[in-house]
Structures are given as C-alpha cells and as structure tokens.
C-alpha positions in Angstrom: -9.5 3.2 -7.5 -7.3 2.7 -10.6 -5.6 -0.5 -11.3 -2.5 -0.8 -13.5 -0.6 -4.0 -13.6 3.2 -3.7 -13.8 5.6 -6.6 -13.9 9.1 -6.2 -12.5 11.9 -8.5 -13.7 14.1 -7.7 -10.6 11.5 -9.0 -8.1 10.1 -12.5 -7.6 6.5 -11.5 -7.8 4.3 -9.4 -10.1 3.4 -5.9 -8.9 -0.1 -4.5 -9.2 -0.1 -0.7 -9.0 -3.1 1.0 -7.6 -4.1 4.6 -7.0 -5.9 5.3 -3.7 -7.9 8.5 -3.2 -7.5 9.8 0.4 -9.2 12.6 2.2 -6.8 15.4 3.0 -6.7 14.5 6.7 -6.0 10.8 5.9 -3.1 11.8 3.6 -1.7 14.2 6.2 -1.9 11.5 8.8 -0.1 9.0 6.6 2.6 11.5 5.7 3.1 12.4 9.4 3.4 8.8 10.3 5.9 8.1 7.5 8.0 11.2 8.6 8.0 10.0 12.2 8.9 6.4 11.4 11.2 7.0 8.4 9.2 4.4 6.5 7.8 4.9 2.9 4.0 5.1 2.5 4.1 2.0 0.3 5.6 -0.1 3.1 3.1 1.2 5.6 0.1 0.5 3.4 1.4 -3.0 2.5 1.8 -3.8 6.1 -1.8 -2.6 6.9 -3.2 -4.7 4.0 -1.3 -7.8 5.1 -2.9 -7.4 8.5 -6.4 -7.5 7.2 -8.5 -10.4 8.4 -9.5 -12.5 5.4 -11.6 -15.7 5.4 -10.0 -18.4 3.2 -12.2 -19.9 0.5 -10.8 -23.0 -1.2 
C-alpha cells in the first residue's frame, strides 16, 4: 500500500492519499456497487473504514 500525503486548502482537514491493490473480483464488486448506488468509490471506502471497530487507547 502506498501512502502519499496531500494537503487541501479548500477542506478543513488534511487528506492522506493511499493506493489499495484489489483482486479483480473485489474491484469489479466495488465498481458494480458504485454503479448501482451512484456513489463514488472513495465515499464507499471511507464509509466502510469509518465503520471499523477500533479500541480507543488514550
């Protein structure tokens, strides 16, 4: 996975760009879902990441 950090002045937060390698069937499934829902892949992936269970360590 590649990590490139990009900062956007038009947004309130910094953006970290990543490259994800998907198996062909995973990429096709994501593309089909995006076509069916009219949502961009970035939004779908962000929503899935936000839903991940994470234990807080403070």
